[in-house]
CHARMM-style PDB file with segment names, atoms N, HN, CA, C and O in Angstrom:
ATOM      1  N   MET     1       3.499  -7.170  19.525  1.00  0.00      PROA
ATOM      2  CA  MET     1       2.284  -7.789  19.019  1.00  0.00      PROA
ATOM      3  C   MET     1       2.554  -9.226  18.585  1.00  0.00      PROA
ATOM      4  O   MET     1       2.338  -9.565  17.421  1.00  0.00      PROA
ATOM      5  N   THR     2       2.997 -10.030  19.448  1.00  0.00      PROA
ATOM      6  HN  THR     2       3.173  -9.755  20.394  1.00  0.00      PROA
ATOM      7  CA  THR     2       3.258 -11.426  19.135  1.00  0.00      PROA
ATOM      8  C   THR     2       1.950 -12.100  18.734  1.00  0.00      PROA
ATOM      9  O   THR     2       0.921 -11.939  19.389  1.00  0.00      PROA
ATOM     10  N   GLY     3       2.018 -12.863  17.635  1.00  0.00      PROA
ATOM     11  HN  GLY     3       2.854 -12.993  17.102  1.00  0.00      PROA
ATOM     12  CA  GLY     3       0.835 -13.568  17.171  1.00  0.00      PROA
ATOM     13  C   GLY     3      -0.041 -12.768  16.230  1.00  0.00      PROA
ATOM     14  O   GLY     3      -1.005 -13.317  15.695  1.00  0.00      PROA
ATOM     15  N   SER     4       0.247 -11.493  16.004  1.00  0.00      PROA
ATOM     16  HN  SER     4       1.030 -11.048  16.438  1.00  0.00      PROA
ATOM     17  CA  SER     4      -0.547 -10.699  15.082  1.00  0.00      PROA
ATOM     18  C   SER     4      -0.214 -11.083  13.650  1.00  0.00      PROA
ATOM     19  O   SER     4       0.945 -11.330  13.319  1.00  0.00      PROA
ATOM     20  N   THR     5      -1.231 -11.131  12.805  1.00  0.00      PROA
ATOM     21  HN  THR     5      -2.173 -10.929  13.073  1.00  0.00      PROA
ATOM     22  CA  THR     5      -1.026 -11.437  11.396  1.00  0.00      PROA
ATOM     23  C   THR     5      -1.798 -10.453  10.527  1.00  0.00      PROA
ATOM     24  O   THR     5      -2.720  -9.775  10.980  1.00  0.00      PROA
ATOM     25  N   ILE     6      -1.397 -10.401   9.290  1.00  0.00      PROA
ATOM     26  HN  ILE     6      -0.648 -10.952   8.922  1.00  0.00      PROA
ATOM     27  CA  ILE     6      -2.103  -9.627   8.280  1.00  0.00      PROA
ATOM     28  C   ILE     6      -2.480 -10.617   7.190  1.00  0.00      PROA
ATOM     29  O   ILE     6      -1.604 -11.282   6.638  1.00  0.00      PROA
ATOM     30  N   ALA     7      -3.745 -10.728   6.873  1.00  0.00      PROA
ATOM     31  HN  ALA     7      -4.457 -10.188   7.321  1.00  0.00      PROA
ATOM     32  CA  ALA     7      -4.195 -11.604   5.795  1.00  0.00      PROA
ATOM     33  C   ALA     7      -4.562 -10.732   4.605  1.00  0.00      PROA
ATOM     34  O   ALA     7      -5.357  -9.800   4.726  1.00  0.00      PROA
ATOM     35  N   ILE     8      -3.975 -11.041   3.452  1.00  0.00      PROA
ATOM     36  HN  ILE     8      -3.329 -11.798   3.354  1.00  0.00      PROA
ATOM     37  CA  ILE     8      -4.218 -10.268   2.243  1.00  0.00      PROA
ATOM     38  C   ILE     8      -4.800 -11.202   1.202  1.00  0.00      PROA
ATOM     39  O   ILE     8      -4.159 -12.179   0.816  1.00  0.00      PROA
ATOM     40  N   SER     9      -5.986 -10.916   0.753  1.00  0.00      PROA
ATOM     41  HN  SER     9      -6.506 -10.122   1.067  1.00  0.00      PROA
ATOM     42  CA  SER     9      -6.659 -11.711  -0.260  1.00  0.00      PROA
ATOM     43  C   SER     9      -7.045 -10.794  -1.413  1.00  0.00      PROA
ATOM     44  O   SER     9      -7.606  -9.720  -1.195  1.00  0.00      PROA
ATOM     45  N   CYS    10      -6.751 -11.207  -2.620  1.00  0.00      PROA
ATOM     46  HN  CYS    10      -6.295 -12.079  -2.798  1.00  0.00      PROA
ATOM     47  CA  CYS    10      -7.127 -10.405  -3.780  1.00  0.00      PROA
ATOM     48  C   CYS    10      -8.636 -10.156  -3.802  1.00  0.00      PROA
ATOM     49  O   CYS    10      -9.080  -9.097  -4.245  1.00  0.00      PROA
ATOM     50  N   ASP    11      -9.421 -11.118  -3.330  1.00  0.00      PROA
ATOM     51  HN  ASP    11      -9.060 -11.978  -2.970  1.00  0.00      PROA
ATOM     52  CA  ASP    11     -10.871 -10.951  -3.316  1.00  0.00      PROA
ATOM     53  C   ASP    11     -11.320  -9.836  -2.383  1.00  0.00      PROA
ATOM     54  O   ASP    11     -12.428  -9.319  -2.530  1.00  0.00      PROA
ATOM     55  N   ASP    12     -10.477  -9.459  -1.426  1.00  0.00      PROA
ATOM     56  HN  ASP    12      -9.577  -9.879  -1.308  1.00  0.00      PROA
ATOM     57  CA  ASP    12     -10.815  -8.391  -0.489  1.00  0.00      PROA
ATOM     58  C   ASP    12     -10.215  -7.046  -0.894  1.00  0.00      PROA
ATOM     59  O   ASP    12     -10.420  -6.051  -0.199  1.00  0.00      PROA
ATOM     60  N   CYS    13      -9.480  -6.997  -2.001  1.00  0.00      PROA
ATOM     61  HN  CYS    13      -9.313  -7.806  -2.565  1.00  0.00      PROA
ATOM     62  CA  CYS    13      -8.808  -5.771  -2.434  1.00  0.00      PROA
ATOM     63  C   CYS    13      -9.658  -5.034  -3.459  1.00  0.00      PROA
ATOM     64  O   CYS    13     -10.091  -5.621  -4.451  1.00  0.00      PROA
ATOM     65  N   ARG    14      -9.895  -3.757  -3.221  1.00  0.00      PROA
ATOM     66  HN  ARG    14      -9.543  -3.281  -2.415  1.00  0.00      PROA
ATOM     67  CA  ARG    14     -10.713  -2.997  -4.166  1.00  0.00      PROA
ATOM     68  C   ARG    14      -9.963  -2.680  -5.458  1.00  0.00      PROA
ATOM     69  O   ARG    14     -10.558  -2.168  -6.406  1.00  0.00      PROA
ATOM     70  N   LEU    15      -8.665  -2.977  -5.507  1.00  0.00      PROA
ATOM     71  HN  LEU    15      -8.182  -3.393  -4.737  1.00  0.00      PROA
ATOM     72  CA  LEU    15      -7.879  -2.762  -6.724  1.00  0.00      PROA
ATOM     73  C   LEU    15      -7.773  -4.020  -7.587  1.00  0.00      PROA
ATOM     74  O   LEU    15      -7.069  -4.029  -8.597  1.00  0.00      PROA
ATOM     75  N   GLN    16      -8.479  -5.083  -7.180  1.00  0.00      PROA
ATOM     76  HN  GLN    16      -9.050  -5.076  -6.360  1.00  0.00      PROA
ATOM     77  CA  GLN    16      -8.449  -6.342  -7.932  1.00  0.00      PROA
ATOM     78  C   GLN    16      -8.886  -6.108  -9.371  1.00  0.00      PROA
ATOM     79  O   GLN    16      -9.806  -5.334  -9.637  1.00  0.00      PROA
ATOM     80  N   ASP    17      -8.213  -6.787 -10.295  1.00  0.00      PROA
ATOM     81  HN  ASP    17      -7.466  -7.416 -10.079  1.00  0.00      PROA
ATOM     82  CA  ASP    17      -8.517  -6.722 -11.729  1.00  0.00      PROA
ATOM     83  C   ASP    17      -8.254  -5.343 -12.330  1.00  0.00      PROA
ATOM     84  O   ASP    17      -8.888  -4.961 -13.314  1.00  0.00      PROA
ATOM     85  N   THR    18      -7.321  -4.598 -11.740  1.00  0.00      PROA
ATOM     86  HN  THR    18      -6.806  -4.908 -10.941  1.00  0.00      PROA
ATOM     87  CA  THR    18      -6.886  -3.327 -12.313  1.00  0.00      PROA
ATOM     88  C   THR    18      -5.418  -3.476 -12.722  1.00  0.00      PROA
ATOM     89  O   THR    18      -4.792  -4.500 -12.448  1.00  0.00      PROA
ATOM     90  N   ASP    19      -4.881  -2.455 -13.375  1.00  0.00      PROA
ATOM     91  HN  ASP    19      -5.390  -1.624 -13.597  1.00  0.00      PROA
ATOM     92  CA  ASP    19      -3.469  -2.485 -13.764  1.00  0.00      PROA
ATOM     93  C   ASP    19      -2.544  -2.567 -12.557  1.00  0.00      PROA
ATOM     94  O   ASP    19      -1.395  -2.988 -12.687  1.00  0.00      PROA
ATOM     95  N   THR    20      -3.026  -2.175 -11.397  1.00  0.00      PROA
ATOM     96  HN  THR    20      -3.960  -1.833 -11.291  1.00  0.00      PROA
ATOM     97  CA  THR    20      -2.233  -2.226 -10.167  1.00  0.00      PROA
ATOM     98  C   THR    20      -1.800  -3.650  -9.843  1.00  0.00      PROA
ATOM     99  O   THR    20      -0.734  -3.849  -9.259  1.00  0.00      PROA
ATOM    100  N   CYS    21      -2.600  -4.637 -10.206  1.00  0.00      PROA
ATOM    101  HN  CYS    21      -3.466  -4.475 -10.680  1.00  0.00      PROA
ATOM    102  CA  CYS    21      -2.276  -6.040  -9.932  1.00  0.00      PROA
ATOM    103  C   CYS    21      -0.950  -6.459 -10.567  1.00  0.00      PROA
ATOM    104  O   CYS    21      -0.246  -7.315 -10.032  1.00  0.00      PROA
ATOM    105  N   ASP    22      -0.612  -5.855 -11.706  1.00  0.00      PROA
ATOM    106  HN  ASP    22      -1.184  -5.159 -12.140  1.00  0.00      PROA
ATOM    107  CA  ASP    22       0.616  -6.231 -12.407  1.00  0.00      PROA
ATOM    108  C   ASP    22       1.880  -5.924 -11.604  1.00  0.00      PROA
ATOM    109  O   ASP    22       2.907  -6.571 -11.806  1.00  0.00      PROA
ATOM    110  N   ASP    23       1.821  -4.951 -10.701  1.00  0.00      PROA
ATOM    111  HN  ASP    23       0.986  -4.425 -10.537  1.00  0.00      PROA
ATOM    112  CA  ASP    23       2.978  -4.562  -9.906  1.00  0.00      PROA
ATOM    113  C   ASP    23       2.680  -4.666  -8.414  1.00  0.00      PROA
ATOM    114  O   ASP    23       3.191  -3.885  -7.612  1.00  0.00      PROA
ATOM    115  N   CYS    24       1.857  -5.627  -8.057  1.00  0.00      PROA
ATOM    116  HN  CYS    24       1.442  -6.262  -8.709  1.00  0.00      PROA
ATOM    117  CA  CYS    24       1.448  -5.823  -6.664  1.00  0.00      PROA
ATOM    118  C   CYS    24       2.480  -6.673  -5.925  1.00  0.00      PROA
ATOM    119  O   CYS    24       3.027  -7.619  -6.492  1.00  0.00      PROA
ATOM    120  N   LEU    25       2.742  -6.341  -4.677  1.00  0.00      PROA
ATOM    121  HN  LEU    25       2.297  -5.573  -4.217  1.00  0.00      PROA
ATOM    122  CA  LEU    25       3.682  -7.108  -3.868  1.00  0.00      PROA
ATOM    123  C   LEU    25       3.251  -8.566  -3.743  1.00  0.00      PROA
ATOM    124  O   LEU    25       4.090  -9.465  -3.798  1.00  0.00      PROA
ATOM    125  N   VAL    26       1.973  -8.804  -3.579  1.00  0.00      PROA
ATOM    126  HN  VAL    26       1.292  -8.073  -3.534  1.00  0.00      PROA
ATOM    127  CA  VAL    26       1.488 -10.176  -3.435  1.00  0.00      PROA
ATOM    128  C   VAL    26       1.832 -10.979  -4.694  1.00  0.00      PROA
ATOM    129  O   VAL    26       2.338 -12.098  -4.602  1.00  0.00      PROA
ATOM    130  N   THR    27       1.561 -10.411  -5.850  1.00  0.00      PROA
ATOM    131  HN  THR    27       1.150  -9.502  -5.925  1.00  0.00      PROA
ATOM    132  CA  THR    27       1.890 -11.078  -7.111  1.00  0.00      PROA
ATOM    133  C   THR    27       3.393 -11.260  -7.236  1.00  0.00      PROA
ATOM    134  O   THR    27       3.858 -12.315  -7.669  1.00  0.00      PROA
ATOM    135  N   PHE    28       4.150 -10.251  -6.865  1.00  0.00      PROA
ATOM    136  HN  PHE    28       3.773  -9.394  -6.513  1.00  0.00      PROA
ATOM    137  CA  PHE    28       5.606 -10.298  -6.953  1.00  0.00      PROA
ATOM    138  C   PHE    28       6.183 -11.394  -6.051  1.00  0.00      PROA
ATOM    139  O   PHE    28       7.032 -12.175  -6.481  1.00  0.00      PROA
ATOM    140  N   VAL    29       5.727 -11.445  -4.825  1.00  0.00      PROA
ATOM    141  HN  VAL    29       5.037 -10.810  -4.476  1.00  0.00      PROA
ATOM    142  CA  VAL    29       6.272 -12.401  -3.856  1.00  0.00      PROA
ATOM    143  C   VAL    29       5.875 -13.829  -4.191  1.00  0.00      PROA
ATOM    144  O   VAL    29       6.714 -14.727  -4.127  1.00  0.00      PROA
ATOM    145  N   LEU    30       4.652 -14.054  -4.537  1.00  0.00      PROA
ATOM    146  HN  LEU    30       3.971 -13.324  -4.589  1.00  0.00      PROA
ATOM    147  CA  LEU    30       4.159 -15.416  -4.676  1.00  0.00      PROA
ATOM    148  C   LEU    30       4.019 -15.917  -6.103  1.00  0.00      PROA
ATOM    149  O   LEU    30       4.085 -17.122  -6.344  1.00  0.00      PROA
ATOM    150  N   GLY    31       3.826 -15.012  -7.048  1.00  0.00      PROA
ATOM    151  HN  GLY    31       3.772 -14.033  -6.853  1.00  0.00      PROA
ATOM    152  CA  GLY    31       3.552 -15.463  -8.401  1.00  0.00      PROA
ATOM    153  C   GLY    31       2.405 -16.457  -8.413  1.00  0.00      PROA
ATOM    154  O   GLY    31       2.446 -17.461  -9.124  1.00  0.00      PROA
ATOM    155  N   ARG    32       1.399 -16.173  -7.634  1.00  0.00      PROA
ATOM    156  HN  ARG    32       1.366 -15.357  -7.058  1.00  0.00      PROA
ATOM    157  CA  ARG    32       0.315 -17.107  -7.390  1.00  0.00      PROA
ATOM    158  C   ARG    32      -0.959 -16.690  -8.100  1.00  0.00      PROA
ATOM    159  O   ARG    32      -1.034 -15.631  -8.724  1.00  0.00      PROA
ATOM    160  N   GLY    33      -1.943 -17.543  -7.988  1.00  0.00      PROA
ATOM    161  HN  GLY    33      -1.882 -18.402  -7.481  1.00  0.00      PROA
ATOM    162  CA  GLY    33      -3.232 -17.273  -8.609  1.00  0.00      PROA
ATOM    163  C   GLY    33      -3.973 -16.153  -7.888  1.00  0.00      PROA
ATOM    164  O   GLY    33      -3.692 -15.875  -6.722  1.00  0.00      PROA
ATOM    165  N   PRO    34      -4.914 -15.512  -8.567  1.00  0.00      PROA
ATOM    166  CA  PRO    34      -5.614 -14.370  -7.985  1.00  0.00      PROA
ATOM    167  C   PRO    34      -6.520 -14.698  -6.801  1.00  0.00      PROA
ATOM    168  O   PRO    34      -6.957 -13.788  -6.096  1.00  0.00      PROA
ATOM    169  N   ASP    35      -6.807 -15.963  -6.569  1.00  0.00      PROA
ATOM    170  HN  ASP    35      -6.452 -16.703  -7.141  1.00  0.00      PROA
ATOM    171  CA  ASP    35      -7.686 -16.325  -5.458  1.00  0.00      PROA
ATOM    172  C   ASP    35      -6.938 -16.768  -4.205  1.00  0.00      PROA
ATOM    173  O   ASP    35      -7.566 -17.102  -3.201  1.00  0.00      PROA
ATOM    174  N   ASP    36      -5.590 -16.776  -4.250  1.00  0.00      PROA
ATOM    175  HN  ASP    36      -5.080 -16.504  -5.067  1.00  0.00      PROA
ATOM    176  CA  ASP    36      -4.788 -17.194  -3.111  1.00  0.00      PROA
ATOM    177  C   ASP    36      -4.484 -16.001  -2.208  1.00  0.00      PROA
ATOM    178  O   ASP    36      -4.266 -14.890  -2.693  1.00  0.00      PROA
ATOM    179  N   ALA    37      -4.470 -16.229  -0.913  1.00  0.00      PROA
ATOM    180  HN  ALA    37      -4.647 -17.131  -0.519  1.00  0.00      PROA
ATOM    181  CA  ALA    37      -4.185 -15.170   0.054  1.00  0.00      PROA
ATOM    182  C   ALA    37      -2.737 -15.264   0.517  1.00  0.00      PROA
ATOM    183  O   ALA    37      -2.134 -16.337   0.494  1.00  0.00      PROA
ATOM    184  N   LEU    38      -2.192 -14.138   0.934  1.00  0.00      PROA
ATOM    185  HN  LEU    38      -2.682 -13.266   0.953  1.00  0.00      PROA
ATOM    186  CA  LEU    38      -0.863 -14.057   1.545  1.00  0.00      PROA
ATOM    187  C   LEU    38      -1.079 -13.666   2.995  1.00  0.00      PROA
ATOM    188  O   LEU    38      -1.729 -12.658   3.272  1.00  0.00      PROA
ATOM    189  N   VAL    39      -0.543 -14.451   3.929  1.00  0.00      PROA
ATOM    190  HN  VAL    39      -0.015 -15.270   3.704  1.00  0.00      PROA
ATOM    191  CA  VAL    39      -0.676 -14.150   5.348  1.00  0.00      PROA
ATOM    192  C   VAL    39       0.728 -13.967   5.913  1.00  0.00      PROA
ATOM    193  O   VAL    39       1.557 -14.874   5.836  1.00  0.00      PROA
ATOM    194  N   ILE    40       0.996 -12.777   6.487  1.00  0.00      PROA
ATOM    195  HN  ILE    40       0.323 -12.040   6.549  1.00  0.00      PROA
ATOM    196  CA  ILE    40       2.294 -12.495   7.093  1.00  0.00      PROA
ATOM    197  C   ILE    40       2.075 -11.919   8.486  1.00  0.00      PROA
ATOM    198  O   ILE    40       1.036 -11.320   8.763  1.00  0.00      PROA
ATOM    199  N   ASP    41       3.064 -12.106   9.360  1.00  0.00      PROA
ATOM    200  HN  ASP    41       3.908 -12.593   9.134  1.00  0.00      PROA
ATOM    201  CA  ASP    41       2.928 -11.549  10.698  1.00  0.00      PROA
ATOM    202  C   ASP    41       3.436 -10.104  10.714  1.00  0.00      PROA
ATOM    203  O   ASP    41       3.957  -9.616   9.711  1.00  0.00      PROA
ATOM    204  N   ALA    42       3.285  -9.436  11.832  1.00  0.00      PROA
ATOM    205  HN  ALA    42       2.862  -9.832  12.647  1.00  0.00      PROA
ATOM    206  CA  ALA    42       3.644  -8.018  11.937  1.00  0.00      PROA
ATOM    207  C   ALA    42       5.131  -7.783  11.665  1.00  0.00      PROA
ATOM    208  O   ALA    42       5.490  -6.801  11.016  1.00  0.00      PROA
ATOM    209  N   ALA    43       5.989  -8.663  12.148  1.00  0.00      PROA
ATOM    210  HN  ALA    43       5.698  -9.461  12.675  1.00  0.00      PROA
ATOM    211  CA  ALA    43       7.431  -8.507  11.916  1.00  0.00      PROA
ATOM    212  C   ALA    43       7.750  -8.642  10.427  1.00  0.00      PROA
ATOM    213  O   ALA    43       8.560  -7.883   9.895  1.00  0.00      PROA
ATOM    214  N   GLU    44       7.122  -9.598   9.760  1.00  0.00      PROA
ATOM    215  HN  GLU    44       6.464 -10.215  10.192  1.00  0.00      PROA
ATOM    216  CA  GLU    44       7.323  -9.763   8.325  1.00  0.00      PROA
ATOM    217  C   GLU    44       6.798  -8.560   7.551  1.00  0.00      PROA
ATOM    218  O   GLU    44       7.408  -8.133   6.571  1.00  0.00      PROA
ATOM    219  N   ALA    45       5.676  -8.017   7.987  1.00  0.00      PROA
ATOM    220  HN  ALA    45       5.180  -8.363   8.783  1.00  0.00      PROA
ATOM    221  CA  ALA    45       5.115  -6.826   7.331  1.00  0.00      PROA
ATOM    222  C   ALA    45       6.090  -5.657   7.434  1.00  0.00      PROA
ATOM    223  O   ALA    45       6.259  -4.908   6.472  1.00  0.00      PROA
ATOM    224  N   ARG    46       6.729  -5.495   8.584  1.00  0.00      PROA
ATOM    225  HN  ARG    46       6.591  -6.104   9.365  1.00  0.00      PROA
ATOM    226  CA  ARG    46       7.728  -4.424   8.739  1.00  0.00      PROA
ATOM    227  C   ARG    46       8.889  -4.624   7.777  1.00  0.00      PROA
ATOM    228  O   ARG    46       9.370  -3.667   7.171  1.00  0.00      PROA
ATOM    229  N   GLU    47       9.336  -5.857   7.638  1.00  0.00      PROA
ATOM    230  HN  GLU    47       8.945  -6.634   8.130  1.00  0.00      PROA
ATOM    231  CA  GLU    47      10.454  -6.141   6.737  1.00  0.00      PROA
ATOM    232  C   GLU    47      10.074  -5.903   5.278  1.00  0.00      PROA
ATOM    233  O   GLU    47      10.880  -5.397   4.497  1.00  0.00      PROA
ATOM    234  N   VAL    48       8.863  -6.265   4.920  1.00  0.00      PROA
ATOM    235  HN  VAL    48       8.209  -6.676   5.555  1.00  0.00      PROA
ATOM    236  CA  VAL    48       8.396  -6.001   3.554  1.00  0.00      PROA
ATOM    237  C   VAL    48       8.384  -4.499   3.294  1.00  0.00      PROA
ATOM    238  O   VAL    48       8.798  -4.051   2.225  1.00  0.00      PROA
ATOM    239  N   ARG    49       7.913  -3.719   4.267  1.00  0.00      PROA
ATOM    240  HN  ARG    49       7.577  -4.083   5.136  1.00  0.00      PROA
ATOM    241  CA  ARG    49       7.923  -2.247   4.118  1.00  0.00      PROA
ATOM    242  C   ARG    49       9.341  -1.732   3.954  1.00  0.00      PROA
ATOM    243  O   ARG    49       9.586  -0.843   3.139  1.00  0.00      PROA
ATOM    244  N   ARG    50      10.279  -2.277   4.719  1.00  0.00      PROA
ATOM    245  HN  ARG    50      10.081  -2.999   5.382  1.00  0.00      PROA
ATOM    246  CA  ARG    50      11.688  -1.853   4.602  1.00  0.00      PROA
ATOM    247  C   ARG    50      12.235  -2.164   3.214  1.00  0.00      PROA
ATOM    248  O   ARG    50      12.911  -1.327   2.615  1.00  0.00      PROA
ATOM    249  N   LEU    51      11.953  -3.350   2.700  1.00  0.00      PROA
ATOM    250  HN  LEU    51      11.404  -4.029   3.187  1.00  0.00      PROA
ATOM    251  CA  LEU    51      12.398  -3.710   1.354  1.00  0.00      PROA
ATOM    252  C   LEU    51      11.786  -2.775   0.311  1.00  0.00      PROA
ATOM    253  O   LEU    51      12.468  -2.329  -0.612  1.00  0.00      PROA
ATOM    254  N   ALA    52      10.502  -2.485   0.468  1.00  0.00      PROA
ATOM    255  HN  ALA    52       9.948  -2.847   1.218  1.00  0.00      PROA
ATOM    256  CA  ALA    52       9.828  -1.583  -0.475  1.00  0.00      PROA
ATOM    257  C   ALA    52      10.398  -0.174  -0.380  1.00  0.00      PROA
ATOM    258  O   ALA    52      10.568   0.493  -1.401  1.00  0.00      PROA
ATOM    259  N   ASP    53      10.693   0.286   0.824  1.00  0.00      PROA
ATOM    260  HN  ASP    53      10.555  -0.256   1.654  1.00  0.00      PROA
ATOM    261  CA  ASP    53      11.267   1.627   1.006  1.00  0.00      PROA
ATOM    262  C   ASP    53      12.602   1.772   0.286  1.00  0.00      PROA
ATOM    263  O   ASP    53      12.960   2.865  -0.151  1.00  0.00      PROA
ATOM    264  N   LYS    54      13.338   0.671   0.162  1.00  0.00      PROA
ATOM    265  HN  LYS    54      13.047  -0.218   0.517  1.00  0.00      PROA
ATOM    266  CA  LYS    54      14.642   0.676  -0.513  1.00  0.00      PROA
ATOM    267  C   LYS    54      14.521   0.359  -2.002  1.00  0.00      PROA
ATOM    268  O   LYS    54      15.522   0.330  -2.718  1.00  0.00      PROA
ATOM    269  N   GLY    55      13.280   0.119  -2.472  1.00  0.00      PROA
ATOM    270  HN  GLY    55      12.466   0.143  -1.891  1.00  0.00      PROA
ATOM    271  CA  GLY    55      13.068  -0.163  -3.878  1.00  0.00      PROA
ATOM    272  C   GLY    55      13.385  -1.583  -4.296  1.00  0.00      PROA
ATOM    273  O   GLY    55      13.518  -1.862  -5.487  1.00  0.00      PROA
ATOM    274  N   LEU    56      13.510  -2.487  -3.333  1.00  0.00      PROA
ATOM    275  HN  LEU    56      13.402  -2.261  -2.365  1.00  0.00      PROA
ATOM    276  CA  LEU    56      13.870  -3.866  -3.645  1.00  0.00      PROA
ATOM    277  C   LEU    56      12.674  -4.730  -4.042  1.00  0.00      PROA
ATOM    278  O   LEU    56      12.835  -5.723  -4.752  1.00  0.00      PROA
ATOM    279  N   VAL    57      11.489  -4.362  -3.592  1.00  0.00      PROA
ATOM    280  HN  VAL    57      11.358  -3.555  -3.016  1.00  0.00      PROA
ATOM    281  CA  VAL    57      10.247  -5.028  -3.990  1.00  0.00      PROA
ATOM    282  C   VAL    57       9.196  -3.941  -4.173  1.00  0.00      PROA
ATOM    283  O   VAL    57       9.336  -2.848  -3.622  1.00  0.00      PROA
ATOM    284  N   PRO    58       8.149  -4.224  -4.935  1.00  0.00      PROA
ATOM    285  CA  PRO    58       7.069  -3.237  -5.052  1.00  0.00      PROA
ATOM    286  C   PRO    58       6.401  -3.018  -3.694  1.00  0.00      PROA
ATOM    287  O   PRO    58       6.363  -3.921  -2.859  1.00  0.00      PROA
ATOM    288  N   ALA    59       5.888  -1.839  -3.489  1.00  0.00      PROA
ATOM    289  HN  ALA    59       5.919  -1.104  -4.167  1.00  0.00      PROA
ATOM    290  CA  ALA    59       5.172  -1.526  -2.246  1.00  0.00      PROA
ATOM    291  C   ALA    59       3.849  -2.274  -2.191  1.00  0.00      PROA
ATOM    292  O   ALA    59       3.246  -2.561  -3.225  1.00  0.00      PROA
ATOM    293  N   LEU    60       3.404  -2.586  -0.996  1.00  0.00      PROA
ATOM    294  HN  LEU    60       3.893  -2.353  -0.156  1.00  0.00      PROA
ATOM    295  CA  LEU    60       2.104  -3.211  -0.801  1.00  0.00      PROA
ATOM    296  C   LEU    60       1.025  -2.199  -1.171  1.00  0.00      PROA
ATOM    297  O   LEU    60       1.004  -1.089  -0.640  1.00  0.00      PROA
ATOM    298  N   ARG    61       0.148  -2.572  -2.062  1.00  0.00      PROA
ATOM    299  HN  ARG    61       0.165  -3.474  -2.494  1.00  0.00      PROA
ATOM    300  CA  ARG    61      -0.918  -1.676  -2.516  1.00  0.00      PROA
ATOM    301  C   ARG    61      -2.293  -2.169  -2.100  1.00  0.00      PROA
ATOM    302  O   ARG    61      -3.303  -1.623  -2.544  1.00  0.00      PROA
ATOM    303  N   PHE    62      -2.348  -3.173  -1.269  1.00  0.00      PROA
ATOM    304  HN  PHE    62      -1.527  -3.617  -0.909  1.00  0.00      PROA
ATOM    305  CA  PHE    62      -3.624  -3.733  -0.829  1.00  0.00      PROA
ATOM    306  C   PHE    62      -4.478  -2.655  -0.184  1.00  0.00      PROA
ATOM    307  O   PHE    62      -3.996  -1.875   0.637  1.00  0.00      PROA
ATOM    308  N   SER    63      -5.726  -2.618  -0.556  1.00  0.00      PROA
ATOM    309  HN  SER    63      -6.118  -3.252  -1.224  1.00  0.00      PROA
ATOM    310  CA  SER    63      -6.671  -1.660   0.000  1.00  0.00      PROA
ATOM    311  C   SER    63      -7.984  -2.402   0.233  1.00  0.00      PROA
ATOM    312  O   SER    63      -8.642  -2.806  -0.726  1.00  0.00      PROA
ATOM    313  N   SER    64      -8.369  -2.584   1.486  1.00  0.00      PROA
ATOM    314  HN  SER    64      -7.835  -2.256   2.265  1.00  0.00      PROA
ATOM    315  CA  SER    64      -9.551  -3.381   1.835  1.00  0.00      PROA
ATOM    316  C   SER    64     -10.828  -2.787   1.268  1.00  0.00      PROA
ATOM    317  O   SER    64     -11.031  -1.573   1.264  1.00  0.00      PROA
ATOM    318  N   ARG    65     -11.681  -3.682   0.789  1.00  0.00      PROA
ATOM    319  HN  ARG    65     -11.516  -4.668   0.792  1.00  0.00      PROA
ATOM    320  CA  ARG    65     -13.017  -3.268   0.385  1.00  0.00      PROA
ATOM    321  C   ARG    65     -13.841  -3.052   1.644  1.00  0.00      PROA
ATOM    322  O   ARG    65     -13.586  -3.681   2.671  1.00  0.00      PROA
ATOM    323  N   PRO    66     -14.825  -2.169   1.572  1.00  0.00      PROA
ATOM    324  CA  PRO    66     -15.730  -2.031   2.713  1.00  0.00      PROA
ATOM    325  C   PRO    66     -16.464  -3.359   2.946  1.00  0.00      PROA
ATOM    326  O   PRO    66     -16.748  -4.072   1.984  1.00  0.00      PROA
ATOM    327  N   PRO    67     -16.777  -3.706   4.207  1.00  0.00      PROA
ATOM    328  CA  PRO    67     -17.474  -4.956   4.495  1.00  0.00      PROA
ATOM    329  C   PRO    67     -18.763  -5.073   3.677  1.00  0.00      PROA
ATOM    330  O   PRO    67     -19.508  -4.106   3.517  1.00  0.00      PROA
ATOM    331  N   GLY    68     -19.005  -6.283   3.166  1.00  0.00      PROA
ATOM    332  HN  GLY    68     -18.400  -7.069   3.296  1.00  0.00      PROA
ATOM    333  CA  GLY    68     -20.235  -6.531   2.432  1.00  0.00      PROA
ATOM    334  C   GLY    68     -20.186  -6.162   0.966  1.00  0.00      PROA
ATOM    335  O   GLY    68     -21.176  -6.358   0.262  1.00  0.00      PROA
ATOM    336  N   ARG    69     -19.062  -5.631   0.471  1.00  0.00      PROA
ATOM    337  HN  ARG    69     -18.258  -5.472   1.043  1.00  0.00      PROA
ATOM    338  CA  ARG    69     -18.962  -5.249  -0.945  1.00  0.00      PROA
ATOM    339  C   ARG    69     -18.171  -6.300  -1.681  1.00  0.00      PROA
ATOM    340  O   ARG    69     -17.016  -6.563  -1.346  1.00  0.00      PROA
ATOM    341  N   ALA    70     -18.772  -6.896  -2.670  1.00  0.00      PROA
ATOM    342  HN  ALA    70     -19.710  -6.682  -2.942  1.00  0.00      PROA
ATOM    343  CA  ALA    70     -18.125  -7.947  -3.453  1.00  0.00      PROA
ATOM    344  C   ALA    70     -17.295  -7.356  -4.589  1.00  0.00      PROA
ATOM    345  O   ALA    70     -17.450  -6.192  -4.958  1.00  0.00      PROA
ATOM    346  N   ALA    71     -16.418  -8.185  -5.126  1.00  0.00      PROA
ATOM    347  HN  ALA    71     -16.292  -9.131  -4.826  1.00  0.00      PROA
ATOM    348  CA  ALA    71     -15.592  -7.773  -6.276  1.00  0.00      PROA
ATOM    349  C   ALA    71     -16.483  -7.542  -7.485  1.00  0.00      PROA
ATOM    350  O   ALA    71     -17.575  -8.098  -7.600  1.00  0.00      PROA
ATOM    351  N   GLY    72     -15.978  -6.700  -8.385  1.00  0.00      PROA
ATOM    352  HN  GLY    72     -15.091  -6.248  -8.292  1.00  0.00      PROA
ATOM    353  CA  GLY    72     -16.654  -6.572  -9.657  1.00  0.00      PROA
ATOM    354  C   GLY    72     -17.285  -5.292  -9.824  1.00  0.00      PROA
ATOM    355  OT1 GLY    72     -17.900  -5.036 -10.859  1.00  0.00      PROA
TER     356      GLY     72
END
């Protein structure tokens, strides 16, 4: 899947503004603001899963909101 990417935005996550955010991979990797997105390709996503499987980083907990549903 060359060229495939995964875009993760806190605004698209149904777990936004919950305690889950404190141990989120996106927060862990970037230490960024809640409105910033993380974009990784398929190979990077596999490596992140491998790191999480070994306990080296928190697991990705992103869960997409249904289309048309806003945060809050």
